N, C-alpha and C positions, 0 to 999 in steps of 0.2 A: 024233817031239820033235815038239809040238802050236805049228807056226809062229802057229797065231792066239793064242796066248798068249805068245808071246812078242814079236808084234809089238805086241798092246796092253799089255804091258809098259811095253814102246818110247815107246808112244805117250802111257802114264801120267808116265812122264820128262820126257818135250816138254812137256807139259802142266800139269806142278806143276812145272817150273822158267820157263815161261811166266805161270802164273797166280802163282806168288808174285814172280818178278820186276816184275811189268806189271798186279796184282790183277787178270787177268780172267779167274780160274778156271781158266783153261787149256780150256775146250770148246772156246774157237774155234781147236784146233787139233787138239783130243780125235775132236770129231764127223765131222770132213772125214776122220780116217784110215781109221777105225771102216766109217764111212759108202763112202768108196772103195776103200780097199786091205780093212779085213777083211772086207765087204761085207754089213754092217747094214745092215736098214730105214735109215731116215732117223731115224723116232721110237725106236726101237730103240737108235742110236747117239745120241740126244739123253737117254735114262734113262739110259744107261751114265755117260754125260758129265755129268747130275744126282747121280749116289753119288757121282764123284771129286771134285766142287765143294764138296760135303760137309769130305771128307776134307781137301781143299787147304785151306779157310779155317782150318779148327782147325790145322792144323797151322801156316798161316802167321801167325795169331795167338797162338799160343805162343810162336813165336821170334822175335815182334818186337815182344811185347808189353813189353822192356826195350828198344826202342830210343827210344822217342816218338815215332814214324810213326803211331800209330793215334789217330785220334783219335775217342774213344771218342762222346764227347757229340754231334759231328755224326752219328757213325754207323747210333746210336740212332734219329736225328729221323726218320734216311731208313726205318730198316727199318718204321717202321709204312709208310711209301708203295712200298716195294718188295715185302713184302709181303702188301699188299692190292692189286700188281696180279701177283700168282703168284697168287693165289687167284683172281681173278675168270677170268686166261684159265685156270686148270685146270680151271674150269666152263666155262667154252667148250667145252674140247676134248672131256670125259667127254658133253659135250649133241652132239656133230660138226659143231659150226658151223666148228673152223679142218680142212680139208683138208691132209695129210702135205704133197704139193704146195705151196700156201699155208705153212706152217711154213718150208719150203729156200729158199724165195722172202725172208719174210721176216726170214729168217737172212743170207742171202748181202746184203739192201741195206741192213740196219743194219749190219755188215760196211762197206761199201763207205762210207754217209755219213760213216762215227766212223774211216774212215782219211783222207779228209779235213780232219777235222774235227782230227783230234791236227795234221797238217801244217800247219795256220792257223798255229799257237803254237810254232813249230817252235826259236827262237832266245831265245825268254821265260821268265821263270822267275819265280814266283809268290811269292819269298823277301822278307823284309825283315830287312837283315841288324842292324836294331838289336835286340837279345836282350830287352830291356824295352819294346819298343814296347806298344802296347795293341792288342790281337787280338780284344777281342767275347767275348759270349757264346759262342761256339762255335769261334775258329780255335784255331793249338795255336804251341808251339814243341819245333822238335827241332834234335839236334845233325846239323851236317851234313858231312858228309865233303869234301866241295869247296871249301868256306869253309873249312873244319877249326873251324869255331865253329856256335855257337848262334843261330838263323833263329828269326822269327816268321813269323805270312800269318796275316791274317781271309777267311772267310768272306762273298763274296760272293755276290751274286741266289738270294737262299736259296728263291724259290719256282721261279727252274730249276732246280735240286741235286730240292727235293725232286717236283719232274715228270718229271725222268732217270730217279729211284732206281722208281717210280712205272711207268714204260715200260719201265725193266732189270726188273720182277718179273715182267712180260708177257714177255720175248722169253727171259727164264731160263725157264720151264716150256713154251713152244712148242719154242725152240731147244737146250732143250739146255746152255747158254755160259753160264749161271753171274748173268748184271745185271753182271757187270764192264766187259766189254765196251760198255755204256752209260754206270754208275756212272763209271769213272775219267777219259774224256776229258771227259762235263759240269763235272768236279771240277776237272779241271786246266787247263780250255780256255774256261768258262764262270764259274766258280764261285771262280777265286784261290788255289785249294787245290793247291800242289805235288803233279807224278807222286808220289812215291814217298810222302808221306803220304796222295795219296790212293789208289795202291796200297794200303794197310797196311788205309786204311779201308773199303775197298773187300772187299778178302781174306774182315774180319770179317764183315761183312755179306752175301757175296754164298751163305754156306754156311746161314743159316738161310732167304735167298729161296728157296732151293734145295725147302725142303721141301714147300709145297706141290705139287710137281711131281714129285717122287719120287715121292709118296702117287700123285698125280691117274693118269701111268704107268704104275704099276705096278697098279694095280686095272683100268686098259685092256687090261691084258696085253702091254705093249711092250716086258720085263724080259726077253732072253734067255737069260740064263744069269749065273749065279749068280757061276762060276769068274771069266766075262769082268771081272764090276764087283769080282772080289777083285784080278786080276793087275791094274787098271787101278788101284786104290786104293794096290796097292804102288809102283806104277812112281811116282805122282806124291808119296807119298811120301819116297822117294829125289831125286825129280827136284826137290823141296822147296825142301830142303837146298842144294840146286848152287845153283836159283836165290838165292835170298838172298845166299850169297857173292856170285853174278856183280852184283848189283846194287849193292852198294857200289862195284863196281868198274868201272863201265862210265860214259860219261856221259852225265847226261840225255839232250841232244840221242839220243843214238846209240839209249838204251831208245827214245824217241818214231816214229824213221826204223824201228828193227826192228817198233814194232807196229803203225806204217800199213802199212807193206811184208806183214806177215802177214793183214792185214783185208781189202787190197785183193786180193789170189789168193785169198782165201779168199772174197771177194765176189764176184769175178767166175767163179767156179766155178760159183757156185750160183744166180745170177740169170740165167747164161747161160745 
């Protein structure tokens, strides 16, 4: 039995579950497993992760399309910034301006920063109970299981959201994490978007954002084995369905705690 493939599938399941629940793309879980457990070099692990991010994005977007969580208007606006960020970092990587060690520290530092951000708003929610409330141009409405009705939200501080999306594109290419690691906390903590809506919108964005990184890493020869990519995507597709089932049954507060704990552990590992 090829234990490397088995471990990779299992890691893909965990990444798919986290990606669908939290909108992170799952790379924050997948990259450390491939790097520390399977033994792939960091940039190779990041490359495999980016391939899986595309699978996570497609699967989650299809499965959440009828739930009203995806804010397509907001996602398209932020995609412009995230793709530009991804292209710029792909260019820097191709020119050798960013070393593997720098990529690892960027990954770890970002994880620690976002863990702290998520805990700032642990008991606060970004929903308006009135289903007929004004939502502005980029706001939205969806059915919330916790309150049992339609809730509304408005998008605040759009420049902050755009800047975060650009930074997410940069981190996506360098660290293989899909960009959701920045987009979800920024939208939820600073821009007034509920966690589940932020996660669904991020999941839609990260697949497109990951494409420049996939192309750049492939051209640089960082892809170790297509078998690992296939195993990862297989696990991701299975984990995605489990994560979506779980997301509607776990309170938002505990989702935020789970996200912060995972980010803190991973961040400390790569910074220290």
